[in-house]
C-alpha positions as CSV (number, residue, x, y, z in Angstrom):
1,M,14.6,24.1,71.3
2,N,14.8,22.9,67.7
3,V,17.6,23.5,65.2
4,A,15.7,26.3,63.4
5,Q,15.2,28.2,66.7
6,Q,18.9,27.7,67.6
7,L,20.0,29.0,64.2
8,F,17.7,32.0,64.5
9,R,19.1,32.9,67.9
10,L,22.6,32.4,66.6
11,F,21.9,34.8,63.7
12,L,20.5,37.4,66.1
13,E,23.6,37.2,68.3
14,N,25.9,37.7,65.4
15,L,24.2,40.3,63.2
16,P,24.0,44.0,64.1
17,K,20.4,44.4,63.0
18,V,17.8,42.0,61.7
19,F,14.7,43.0,59.7
20,I,12.2,40.2,58.7
21,I,9.0,40.3,56.7
22,I,6.6,37.4,57.2
23,D,3.8,37.3,54.6
24,G,0.7,35.1,54.7
25,L,0.7,34.4,58.4
26,D,-3.0,33.9,58.2
27,E,-2.4,31.0,55.8
28,C,-0.6,29.0,58.4
29,E,-2.4,26.4,60.4
30,I,-3.5,27.8,63.8
31,S,-1.2,25.5,65.8
32,Q,1.8,26.4,63.7
33,R,0.9,30.1,63.7
34,K,0.7,30.0,67.5
35,L,4.1,28.4,67.9
36,L,5.7,30.9,65.4
37,L,4.1,33.9,67.0
38,S,5.0,32.8,70.5
39,F,8.7,32.2,69.5
40,L,9.0,35.5,67.6
41,T,7.3,37.7,70.1
42,E,9.6,36.1,72.8
43,Q,12.6,37.0,70.7
44,I,11.4,40.6,70.1
45,G,10.9,41.1,73.8
46,H,14.3,39.6,74.6
47,W,16.2,41.7,72.1
48,D,14.2,44.9,72.9
49,D,15.3,44.5,76.5
50,R,18.9,44.1,75.5
51,E,19.3,46.2,72.4
52,T,16.2,48.2,71.2
53,G,15.8,48.1,67.5
54,K,18.0,45.1,66.8
55,L,15.1,42.9,65.7
56,R,12.2,44.2,63.7
57,I,9.5,41.9,62.2
58,M,6.7,42.9,59.9
59,F,3.8,40.5,59.7
60,V,1.6,40.7,56.6
61,S,-1.7,39.0,57.2
62,H,-5.5,39.2,57.1
63,R,-6.9,40.2,60.4
64,M,-7.5,37.2,62.6
65,P,-8.3,37.2,66.4
66,D,-5.4,34.9,67.4
67,I,-2.9,37.0,65.4
68,E,-4.3,40.3,66.9
69,K,-4.1,38.8,70.4
70,A,-0.5,37.7,70.0
71,L,0.6,41.0,68.5
72,Q,-1.6,43.3,70.7
73,T,1.3,45.6,71.5
74,A,2.5,45.9,67.9
75,T,1.8,48.8,65.6
76,V,-0.9,47.9,63.0
77,F,-1.2,49.3,59.5
78,S,-4.4,48.4,57.7
79,L,-4.7,48.5,54.0
80,S,-8.0,48.4,52.2
81,R,-8.8,47.3,48.6
82,Q,-8.8,51.0,47.6
83,D,-5.3,51.5,48.9
84,N,-3.9,49.0,46.3
85,E,-6.4,49.5,43.4
86,S,-4.5,52.1,41.4
87,D,-1.2,50.3,41.8
88,I,-2.8,47.1,40.6
89,K,-4.3,48.8,37.6
90,V,-1.0,50.3,36.6
91,F,0.7,47.0,36.9
92,V,-2.0,45.1,35.0
93,E,-1.9,47.7,32.2
94,T,1.8,47.3,31.8
95,K,1.6,43.5,31.7
96,C,-1.3,43.6,29.3
97,K,0.8,45.5,26.8
98,E,3.5,42.9,27.1
99,I,1.0,40.1,26.7
100,K,-0.6,41.8,23.7
101,D,2.7,42.1,21.9
102,K,3.9,38.6,22.8
103,Y,0.7,36.8,21.8
104,G,-0.8,39.2,19.2
105,L,-4.1,39.6,21.1
106,N,-6.8,42.0,19.9
107,M,-8.3,44.8,22.0
108,E,-11.3,42.7,23.1
109,Q,-9.0,40.0,24.5
110,M,-6.9,42.6,26.2
111,T,-10.0,44.3,27.7
112,F,-11.1,40.9,29.0
113,I,-7.7,40.2,30.6
114,R,-7.5,43.7,32.1
115,E,-11.0,43.8,33.6
116,S,-11.1,40.2,34.9
117,T,-7.7,40.6,36.5
118,C,-8.6,43.8,38.3
119,I,-12.0,42.6,39.3
120,R,-10.7,39.3,40.7
121,S,-7.7,40.9,42.5
122,E,-9.8,42.1,45.5
123,G,-7.0,44.4,46.5
124,A,-4.2,41.8,46.1
125,L,-2.4,40.7,43.0
126,N,-1.2,37.2,42.5
127,V,1.3,37.1,39.6
128,T,1.9,33.9,37.7
129,S,5.1,32.9,36.0
130,D,3.3,30.3,33.9
131,P,3.9,31.2,30.2
132,H,0.8,29.2,29.2
133,Y,-1.5,31.3,31.5
134,C,-2.8,33.4,28.7
135,H,-3.8,30.3,26.7
136,S,-5.8,29.0,29.7
137,L,-8.0,32.1,29.9
138,P,-11.4,31.9,28.3
139,H,-12.0,33.8,25.0
140,L,-8.4,33.8,24.0
141,E,-8.5,30.9,21.5
142,S,-7.3,32.2,18.1
């Protein structure tokens, strides 16, 4: 057992309840994903036998056969592109107003940013903290 696993078990023994969210599981290499899923499902089973509800883990991932197999007894919630579309539009609209004010962009530039961001999002939104992002977009040169 490695140090990370020992620490994880120590936390579980000393905390009354543990809630974990793991995002991007599908982005891990298959071998690492297999080790992680094996360890975590083992821990869930162990704690459910001793103290139901003590450990809850939410995995956020694209559907992949190995993940589905490892989590076959888990409750699955599927989200489609349409589920997130209106939230993404509201977020993008708010950020567009901030960008417009900060950089003094015109409506054509704002429309380009809004439309290209929503079209490329494909149901997920990756937000950048790079202050130079707007300058790297095409058609935004003053």
